[in-house]
N, C-alpha and C positions, 0 to 999 in steps of 0.2 A: 369679044365680050366686054373688054375694058372700054372700048369705044362706046358701046351702048350705055354703060354705066355713066360715063362722062356726059353723054348726050342727055340722059335722064336728069343728071344734076343740073345741067345747063337749062333744061326746060323748067325745072323746079325753081331755079333762080329767076327766070323770066316771069313765071307765074307770080312769085313774090314781088317782083318789081312792078308788075301790072296792078297788083293789089295795093301797093304803096302809092302808085300813081292815081288809082281810084280814090284813095283817101285824100290825096292832095287836092282833088277837084271838088271835094265837099267844102261847105263853108268853114267848118272847123279846121280842116286841113289847110285851107287858104290862110286863115287867120294865124294858125300856128307857124306856117312857113314864113309869112311876112314878119311875125314877131321875132322868130329866130334869126332870120336874115338881117333884120334891122339891128338886133342885138349884136350880132357878129360884126356888122359894119361899124357900129359905134365903138366897139372894142378895138377894132383895127385902126380907127381914127384917133385912138388915144383916150377915149372917155373912160373914167373909172367904172368898175363893174356895177356898182349900185345905181349910178346915174343912168348907165346904159340900160339896165334892167327896168328902171322906172320909165324911161322914155319909150322903150320898145313895148312895154306892157301897156302904156297909155295909148299908143298908136294901135296896138292890136285890139284893145278894148273898144276904141272908137270905130275901127273897121268892123268888128263884130256887131256893134250896134247898128251900123249902116247896112250890113248884109242881112241881118235877121230882123230888120225893122218891120213891124206889123203894118198891114194896109188897113187904114180906117176909112 
């Protein structure tokens, strides 16, 4: 019975992981992951937090504008 309980917990974890993966494939998820990744990279390179947030936010905003660009 304990094995089945663990198996069910593992399946729930996989379901949550797949839902998170589905979110990352949306335009909002892509922009958010690029912004957070760039922010983390800039912090690791020694940039102060305010400059890293500004640069990462600017890149994320530009990427968002490119992805959601309307077709005229």
